[in-house]
Structures are given as structure tokens and as C-alpha cells.
C-alpha positions as MATLAB code, in Angstrom:
seq = 'MNARGTRVLRLDALARVEGEAALHLRVEGGSVTETRLSIYEPPRFFEAFLTGRGHTEPPDITARVCGICPVAYQMSACQAIENACGVTVDGPLAELRRLLYCGEWIESHTLHIYLLHAPDFLGHADMVGLAREQRAVVERGLRLKQAGNAILEQLGGRPIHPVNVRVGGFYRTPAPEELRPLAERLRQAREDALETVRWVAAFDFPDAVCDHDLFGLRDPGRYAIDSGTPTVLTAHGQGPALRAFQLPDFEQHVREGQVPHSTALTATLDGRRYLTGPIARYAINGRWLHPVAAEAARDAGLGDPLTGAVCDNPFRSIVVRAVEVTHAVEEALRIIDGYEPPPLPAVEVLPRQGVGRGATEAPRGLLYHRYALTEDGTLTEARIVPPTAQNQTAIEEDVRKAVQARLDREGPAADDDELTHLCERAIRNHDPCISCAAHFLDLTVEHT';
ca = [
      68.247 -125.090  -42.795;
      67.530 -129.242  -43.877;
      66.312 -130.676  -46.490;
      62.393 -130.504  -45.283;
      62.782 -126.583  -45.112;
      63.391 -126.500  -41.575;
      65.107 -123.671  -39.916;
      65.989 -123.100  -36.264;
      67.480 -120.263  -35.078;
      69.095 -120.273  -31.445;
      70.095 -117.257  -29.478;
      71.932 -118.265  -26.875;
      72.392 -115.201  -24.526;
      70.642 -111.830  -25.504;
      72.163 -108.665  -25.939;
      71.445 -105.269  -24.323;
      68.384 -106.536  -21.834;
      68.698 -106.863  -18.065;
      69.295 -110.139  -17.421;
      69.760 -113.357  -18.971;
      67.823 -115.051  -21.530;
      67.698 -117.061  -25.005;
      65.315 -117.426  -27.803;
      64.555 -120.848  -30.084;
      63.004 -120.103  -32.959;
      61.317 -122.823  -35.924;
      60.467 -122.209  -38.975;
      59.144 -125.123  -40.889;
      57.951 -124.365  -44.656;
      58.454 -120.677  -44.198;
      56.427 -120.891  -41.242;
      57.264 -119.907  -37.346;
      55.900 -122.947  -35.873;
      57.892 -122.457  -32.352;
      59.285 -119.217  -30.454;
      60.132 -119.803  -26.827;
      61.652 -117.067  -24.340;
      63.761 -119.100  -22.315;
      64.620 -117.605  -19.062;
      67.588 -119.670  -17.649;
      68.958 -117.472  -14.594;
      68.289 -119.696  -11.599;
      65.465 -119.181   -9.635;
      65.570 -116.479   -6.989;
      63.292 -118.143   -4.376;
      62.411 -114.609   -3.152;
      59.085 -115.714   -2.018;
      60.335 -118.812   -0.220;
      62.783 -116.791    2.325;
      60.115 -113.888    2.787;
      58.163 -116.915    4.736;
      58.970 -116.417    8.348;
      59.890 -112.993    8.348;
      58.731 -109.959   10.164;
      56.163 -107.576    8.619;
      58.588 -104.542    8.223;
      61.460 -106.713    6.301;
      59.731 -106.786    2.981;
      60.470 -103.475    1.464;
      64.125 -103.771    2.242;
      64.525 -107.577    0.708;
      62.310 -107.200   -2.179;
      64.586 -104.349   -3.437;
      67.129 -106.704   -4.007;
      64.935 -108.384   -6.900;
      66.295 -105.604   -9.043;
      68.906 -102.835   -9.134;
      67.431 -101.034  -11.878;
      63.719 -100.676  -10.267;
      64.270 -101.279   -6.622;
      61.222  -98.827   -5.695;
      58.816 -100.539   -7.443;
      59.243 -103.545   -5.264;
      59.758 -101.373   -2.113;
      56.148  -99.641   -3.129;
      54.334 -102.541   -3.863;
      55.690 -104.471   -0.743;
      54.629 -101.352    1.585;
      51.356 -101.232    0.359;
      50.949 -104.677    0.644;
      52.063 -105.000    4.250;
      50.166 -101.451    5.405;
      46.711 -102.984    3.205;
      47.279 -106.275    5.633;
      47.235 -104.204    8.774;
      44.595 -101.710    7.818;
      46.502  -98.425    7.326;
      46.641  -96.070    4.577;
      49.436  -93.731    3.887;
      48.311  -90.459    2.340;
      49.277  -86.830    2.308;
      52.735  -85.534    2.175;
      54.273  -89.170    2.588;
      52.398  -90.597   -0.468;
      53.529  -87.649   -2.270;
      56.971  -88.272   -1.372;
      56.668  -91.522   -2.296;
      55.542  -91.062   -5.805;
      58.332  -88.413   -6.528;
      60.960  -91.214   -5.651;
      58.920  -93.403   -7.709;
      59.083  -90.749  -10.535;
      62.741  -90.841  -10.055;
      62.865  -94.487  -10.914;
      60.929  -94.163  -13.873;
      63.277  -91.603  -15.119;
      66.503  -93.313  -14.616;
      65.061  -96.389  -15.426;
      63.404  -95.225  -18.921;
      66.496  -93.583  -19.667;
      68.822  -96.194  -19.072;
      66.690  -98.145  -21.604;
      66.262  -95.762  -24.130;
      69.604  -94.605  -24.654;
      71.880  -97.624  -23.267;
      69.578 -100.661  -24.402;
      67.153  -99.789  -27.182;
      68.447  -96.632  -29.506;
      71.307  -98.533  -30.763;
      68.727 -101.019  -33.011;
      67.668  -97.641  -34.543;
      70.484  -96.485  -35.453;
      72.731  -98.991  -36.486;
      74.947  -99.339  -33.771;
      76.061 -102.905  -31.577;
      76.107 -100.684  -28.693;
      75.710  -97.641  -26.694;
      79.577  -97.194  -27.200;
      79.122  -96.971  -31.043;
      76.276  -94.813  -30.460;
      78.542  -92.481  -28.293;
      81.555  -92.625  -31.007;
      79.365  -90.935  -33.542;
      76.905  -88.762  -31.139;
      78.685  -88.328  -27.961;
      76.244  -85.065  -27.128;
      73.214  -87.374  -27.370;
      74.688  -89.773  -25.160;
      75.830  -87.286  -22.903;
      72.032  -86.079  -22.993;
      70.722  -89.729  -21.898;
      73.597  -89.942  -18.914;
      72.723  -86.523  -17.791;
      68.962  -87.233  -17.738;
      69.581  -90.839  -15.966;
      71.516  -88.393  -13.287;
      68.358  -86.864  -12.653;
      66.171  -89.740  -11.831;
      69.163  -91.120   -9.704;
      69.524  -87.934   -7.513;
      66.246  -88.018   -6.427;
      66.746  -91.762   -5.597;
      69.563  -91.082   -3.549;
      68.220  -87.614   -2.066;
      64.809  -89.451   -0.759;
      66.128  -93.076   -0.550;
      69.787  -92.380    0.459;
      70.976  -94.255   -2.247;
      70.018  -94.887   -5.829;
      70.545  -98.483   -6.032;
      68.464 -100.589   -3.235;
      66.970  -97.211   -1.401;
      67.925  -97.728    2.502;
      65.224  -94.656    3.747;
      61.996  -96.578    2.778;
      60.088  -98.291    5.290;
      56.327  -99.536    6.185;
      54.431  -96.375    6.862;
      56.933  -93.917    4.889;
      60.341  -93.237    5.820;
      62.816  -93.407    7.942;
      63.959  -89.483    7.412;
      61.974  -86.705    5.379;
      63.843  -83.828    4.025;
      63.180  -80.178    4.785;
      61.807  -78.155    1.301;
      65.479  -76.396    1.096;
      67.036  -79.833    0.891;
      64.563  -80.217   -2.607;
      65.464  -77.296   -4.201;
      68.468  -78.790   -5.749;
      66.351  -81.388   -7.053;
      63.960  -78.988   -9.063;
      67.066  -76.987  -10.702;
      68.330  -80.401  -11.940;
      64.723  -81.354  -12.880;
      64.477  -78.365  -14.691;
      67.027  -78.750  -17.130;
      65.667  -82.672  -17.332;
      62.482  -81.176  -18.502;
      64.398  -79.774  -22.289;
      66.212  -83.478  -22.089;
      63.573  -85.138  -21.745;
      61.680  -83.126  -24.293;
      64.910  -83.496  -27.000;
      64.345  -86.939  -26.296;
      60.821  -87.650  -27.011;
      61.698  -85.521  -30.736;
      64.872  -87.691  -31.090;
      63.294  -91.239  -30.733;
      60.174  -90.389  -32.451;
      62.564  -89.657  -35.630;
      63.754  -93.177  -36.318;
      62.768  -95.592  -38.819;
      60.047  -97.590  -37.521;
      59.071 -101.271  -38.759;
      55.682 -102.011  -39.364;
      53.959 -103.904  -36.701;
      50.625 -104.126  -34.545;
      50.504 -105.387  -31.027;
      47.308 -107.101  -30.595;
      47.163 -108.559  -27.185;
      44.966 -107.499  -24.442;
      46.315 -104.085  -22.424;
      46.522 -104.455  -18.595;
      47.608 -101.842  -16.649;
      46.530  -99.734  -13.449;
      44.038  -96.800  -14.122;
      43.831  -94.049  -10.894;
      41.293  -91.325  -12.688;
      42.722  -87.619  -12.262;
      46.121  -88.727  -12.330;
      48.558  -91.058  -14.837;
      49.035  -94.227  -13.256;
      52.477  -95.049  -11.100;
      52.104  -95.797   -7.407;
      47.974  -96.263   -7.130;
      45.098  -97.414   -9.645;
      42.683 -100.195  -10.158;
      43.761 -102.876  -12.220;
      42.364 -102.099  -15.671;
      42.085 -104.150  -19.102;
      41.706 -102.831  -22.627;
      40.672 -105.601  -24.557;
      41.924 -106.025  -27.811;
      40.354 -105.408  -31.400;
      36.971 -104.521  -29.694;
      36.305 -108.177  -28.446;
      34.269 -107.903  -25.295;
      33.679 -104.515  -23.595;
      36.543 -101.915  -24.440;
      37.297 -101.272  -20.871;
      36.886 -103.039  -17.686;
      38.457 -103.118  -14.272;
      38.420 -105.090  -11.322;
      39.403 -104.662   -7.828;
      42.775 -105.637   -6.448;
      41.504 -108.592   -4.039;
      40.088 -110.393   -7.380;
      43.812 -110.064   -9.075;
      44.610 -113.559   -8.849;
      40.919 -114.418  -10.084;
      42.328 -113.111  -13.504;
      45.555 -113.357  -13.286;
      46.684 -117.060  -13.290;
      50.359 -118.132  -13.621;
      51.815 -121.241  -14.703;
      55.418 -122.846  -15.746;
      56.341 -123.992  -18.978;
      59.870 -126.527  -19.403;
      61.710 -123.387  -20.763;
      61.446 -120.930  -18.473;
      62.536 -120.816  -14.651;
      60.020 -117.375  -14.803;
      56.158 -118.201  -15.005;
      53.866 -117.167  -17.491;
      50.406 -115.708  -17.157;
      47.185 -115.006  -18.910;
      44.336 -112.787  -17.960;
      41.186 -114.395  -17.784;
      42.720 -116.904  -20.144;
      43.997 -114.494  -22.732;
      47.588 -113.646  -23.870;
      48.225 -109.389  -22.286;
      50.421 -106.780  -22.277;
      51.646 -104.425  -19.382;
      54.190 -101.711  -19.450;
      54.326  -98.386  -21.165;
      51.983  -98.905  -24.433;
      49.154 -100.503  -21.738;
      49.564  -97.610  -19.391;
      49.792  -94.968  -22.546;
      46.344  -96.433  -23.505;
      44.621  -96.812  -20.293;
      45.760  -93.299  -18.675;
      46.946  -90.878  -21.737;
      44.300  -88.574  -20.749;
      45.776  -87.978  -17.435;
      49.192  -87.116  -18.969;
      50.892  -83.667  -17.540;
      49.619  -81.071  -20.779;
      53.489  -80.772  -21.876;
      53.968  -84.668  -21.749;
      50.749  -84.895  -23.987;
      51.886  -82.173  -26.012;
      54.876  -84.053  -26.754;
      53.282  -87.208  -27.895;
      51.166  -85.568  -30.147;
      54.020  -84.103  -32.012;
      55.820  -87.436  -31.578;
      53.023  -89.223  -33.692;
      51.665  -90.848  -30.937;
      47.757  -89.577  -31.365;
      46.138  -87.358  -29.179;
      45.980  -88.983  -25.671;
      43.033  -86.844  -24.682;
      41.043  -88.624  -26.608;
      42.404  -92.138  -25.988;
      44.778  -92.700  -28.424;
      46.475  -96.515  -28.430;
      50.031  -96.750  -29.702;
      49.379 -100.471  -31.461;
      53.052 -100.593  -32.706;
      55.407 -102.399  -29.958;
      58.777 -100.837  -31.851;
      57.351  -97.550  -31.184;
      57.384  -98.401  -27.290;
      60.883  -96.185  -26.917;
      58.575  -93.305  -27.771;
      55.938  -94.048  -25.316;
      58.804  -94.582  -22.644;
      60.173  -91.111  -23.506;
      56.935  -89.231  -23.249;
      56.438  -90.734  -19.813;
      59.979  -89.437  -18.961;
      58.505  -86.379  -19.664;
      55.501  -86.797  -17.278;
      57.466  -88.369  -14.478;
      59.823  -85.060  -14.657;
      56.726  -82.958  -14.647;
      54.915  -84.763  -12.001;
      58.169  -84.584   -9.975;
      58.625  -80.907  -10.291;
      54.977  -80.310   -9.000;
      55.481  -82.432   -5.804;
      58.558  -80.211   -5.040;
      57.005  -77.268   -5.575;
      54.017  -78.061   -3.670;
      55.748  -79.961   -0.749;
      55.248  -79.525    3.211;
      57.203  -81.581    5.544;
      54.570  -84.586    7.187;
      54.576  -83.946   11.157;
      56.009  -87.695   11.393;
      58.586  -89.343    8.819;
      55.995  -92.580    8.953;
      52.842  -93.673   10.365;
      52.808  -96.381   12.642;
      52.116  -99.992   11.043;
      50.649 -102.319   13.979;
      51.083 -105.583   13.034;
      47.766 -108.009   12.697;
      46.407 -111.216   11.126;
      45.461 -111.007    7.670;
      46.011 -110.999    3.857;
      47.020 -107.542    1.745;
      47.824 -106.830   -1.648;
      49.793 -103.946   -3.315;
      50.241 -103.033   -6.941;
      52.437 -100.300   -8.488;
      53.341  -99.429  -12.059;
      57.053 -100.459  -12.603;
      58.612  -98.901  -15.559;
      58.079 -102.410  -17.163;
      54.758 -102.725  -16.154;
      51.944 -103.952  -13.354;
      53.824 -105.455  -10.275;
      51.850 -107.309   -7.813;
      52.858 -108.409   -4.175;
      50.451 -110.181   -1.988;
      51.600 -111.342    1.742;
      49.608 -113.121    4.634;
      50.627 -111.991    8.219;
      50.074 -113.765   11.717;
      48.836 -112.065   14.860;
      52.409 -111.036   15.778;
      53.494 -109.594   12.059;
      55.152 -112.802   11.033;
      54.511 -113.172    6.941;
      53.582 -116.843    6.263;
      52.854 -116.430    3.068;
      54.096 -114.431   -0.245;
      53.522 -113.821   -3.779;
      55.040 -111.627   -6.115;
      53.882 -111.331   -9.630;
      56.505 -108.954  -12.089;
      55.514 -107.462  -15.308;
      58.515 -109.344  -17.297;
      57.074 -112.509  -16.221;
      53.314 -111.441  -17.416;
      54.763 -110.214  -20.362;
      56.725 -113.452  -21.704;
      53.887 -115.119  -23.856;
      53.378 -110.972  -25.498;
      56.891 -110.872  -26.388;
      57.151 -114.269  -28.085;
      54.069 -113.754  -30.181;
      55.569 -110.395  -31.133;
      58.979 -112.420  -32.039;
      56.813 -115.077  -33.977;
      54.743 -112.202  -35.779;
      58.437 -110.136  -36.681;
      59.708 -112.813  -37.904;
      56.838 -114.213  -40.029;
      56.072 -110.979  -41.636;
      59.885 -111.074  -43.070;
      59.741 -114.569  -43.957;
      56.520 -113.623  -46.147;
      58.076 -110.742  -47.687;
      61.668 -112.291  -48.262;
      60.795 -116.348  -48.418;
      63.831 -118.592  -47.865;
      66.209 -115.790  -48.699;
      65.667 -114.148  -45.328;
      69.260 -114.146  -44.172;
      69.913 -115.767  -40.696;
      71.680 -113.139  -39.161;
      69.070 -110.348  -40.158;
      66.470 -112.378  -38.553;
      68.219 -112.871  -35.359;
      68.865 -109.159  -35.005;
      65.164 -109.021  -35.749;
      63.933 -111.205  -32.962;
      66.278 -109.152  -30.995;
      64.851 -105.887  -31.328;
      61.098 -107.422  -31.098;
      62.500 -108.270  -27.270;
      64.292 -104.893  -26.087;
      60.973 -103.020  -27.564;
      59.477 -104.380  -23.870;
      62.475 -103.465  -21.846;
      62.403 -107.083  -20.227;
      63.948 -107.422  -16.951;
      64.791 -111.184  -16.605;
      66.354 -111.393  -13.172;
      62.793 -109.470  -11.877;
      61.158 -112.245  -13.835;
      63.518 -115.187  -12.742;
      61.410 -115.421   -9.335;
      60.197 -119.370   -8.817;
      60.627 -123.129  -10.067;
      58.540 -125.770   -9.372;
      60.897 -128.677   -8.364;
      59.248 -131.924   -8.037;
      61.438 -134.739   -6.552;
      60.859 -138.470   -7.736;
      61.739 -141.275   -5.170;
      62.419 -144.841   -6.015;
];
């Protein structure tokens, strides 16, 4: 702090997030005047090197954007290509895709809950410290994550960057008897998931209120995972409480721009800051949770999802994630129990000129793909809008509010180390995947 009462906090590398980012915070006269989440990983350029590729290639290429949520990229890519080519994948193939996505939700959410987020609430620097004190708890988390990985390995060929996914379906589909061992693991996982909800619900949560617009897919009749209509829940009752638009209109509502401190684009929704991810999904789709997951949500203090309950404390997002794991386990069991093999592992997707769009719910929020194709299926344009880039301004605002609240209580006596830890906690609430976000850079070369 200088003589004018200015304090600058710098987190040069955030711990326990997926990827690399930094935070710059400026406090002047007791007020937080600047918050910058700097995503400094090198741009990924996926949109650029998708251009010129064939229409069957995006699922394999985009899976490499992220090792934690490759299925999200594969499913959004498949939908966009199929949309451009006028093909709809339904029936058992669509159910197998949803099963694969459930596996990703289980493993990704569990990774975040146990290895990245829970140490914040239990006074540990990392998962290793937590394991020393609560070995059985960490083993439960690893067992639950392995159940999700088993689904990815069975349907995708391997748990990281699956190789069995293709436009139109799969290269190979399983026989019913091949899925029975998965069902046995998932029945054990159901108990582990419910124990996880009870465990995290007992954490001590700071007071905070999320006042962002909430954005996600809405799929009436079921909890949105792999399909749905883009839907906005407006904060504080400003404007219509719930409104939707069609996917072709996505880019009219979601506008991206670049800020100097980030290699990720930031986004606004109809000119407003917004949040996508578990809190948004729960608010928009909660009434369609599996009954077991809905009961777990009520018991955890999240309100009754059947009546449109909203979790507005970002620190309690860990509870919503645990509820979503429970739902994904139950949904996976439902699909396996009713599975009948499709006649073919994939439907034919012939190329044609056009533009296609796809959107699914990655663990961290809505993921949008758009591709333009020529008559022979060559990609002439690609656009990917990942959830963490969309959430960046909301995360910055959550950090600002959390630090401001602490300063209001403690004034100049607020300790820098404690403020730094609070900043990291506020960021980890949203499980940012930095590598997913760092996919674009607007480069200007000036010649003299």
C-alpha cells in the first residue's frame, strides 16, 4: 500500500484451475477499482486450422482443445456439421451420445469437486493435504471419477480424447452385454454421488450473491446436457424472467470482443454480463432433474428445483455440481437399462454447402460451434465459443464483489494473503478451463 492508500494484488499463476491465468487487482481508498483476469496461455488457433479441413474432421480435431471435456467439443462439432448437412441423429445413437456425455459430466465435475475445489473449504493447500486427513473421502472421489472414465473408455475407446466418435454417430456401438459392467459400477457410483452431495452441503460457505444473467440450454422434459434451446434467465427481474431464442440467432445475442489483458475473447449477452454453467443450468432446468438428484438438492439446501429454485451464491456452486453428478449417474443408468443396439453405428452424413450450428452443455457451461461448408464438405469458416471465455467478466465481477465485501468489513486491516486466497476461491467457484478459453488472438501488424 502506498501513501495514497492504493494496494495492488497480483496472482501471477492461479493454483488448482485447469490451465494458466493470472489476476490483477487494484484497490484505491478502500474500493476495488480494477479487476483483471488475465488469460495468458498462447492462443490455440483451432478455428484457423479447422479451415480447409474436411467435414468429417472437426470431432477429432476439436477434442484436442481440452483433455478434461473433449466430449463436449466432439458433440457440439458433430451437431454443427450434421446441421449443415441436413442430418438428424436420433434414437439409440442419440442416447449413446448422451450416455457418453454423462460420463464426461461425472469425471469432470468429480475432478473439480474433490481435487480442485474442496480444499478451499477444508483448510488445505491441495488435494494431497486433504488426502492425508480424509483418505477415505478422496478415495471415494477417485472411485466416482473412475466410473465416469469407464463410460468414456467403453463408448469412446479411451477416457481422454475419445477416438470412437464420428459425424453421424460412432465407429462402433456396443452390445447390451458390454454395458452391464458399467451399470454395476454406476450403482456404486450412485451412493458415492449422494455421499458427495451430503459432504459438500456441510461446508461453510461465505455469503455472496450472483447477480449475473444466467444463460444455458433448455430442454423441456429433461435436464439439458446434449441438446436444447438457448435460454436466458434475467437477473433481478429486469425484463422477462425467462426468454429463449433459436440457435441460428446465437451470434446476434452473444457478442464477443477482445480485451488487452487476455488471449481469450470476452462476451456479452444482449449487452449484459452473464454466467453459464451449473448455477445457470440448475435455475433453468432444475424441474427436470432425476427425482433422486432433486431430492438430494432439496436436502442440501438448494431449494426445491421443481418450483424453479435458484442458487445465487457462487460459492455453493460446488453443491450444484455434486447434484449434477448424481443426475448424470441416474441418467446413465436409465440409458443403459433401456439400450437397444442401433442397426448401424452411424447414419450417413453427405457433404453439402451450408452453415451449421451446434450447442451442448459442457461441464462448465454452454459450448457453441458454427461451421461453414462448401459443396464437397470443405470447411471455409469455423467459430467456437467456449464457456470459460463467456464467463470471464462474470468471474471478474465475483472477485471484485468478494474482495470489496471483505474490505468493507475489515478496512485497511484486511490482510493481503487472505485477500489473495479469497480471490482464488472466487475464481475456482466457476471451475474455469483456461486452455479452452485461450483460442483466439487478434493480431495487427503495422508496417512502416
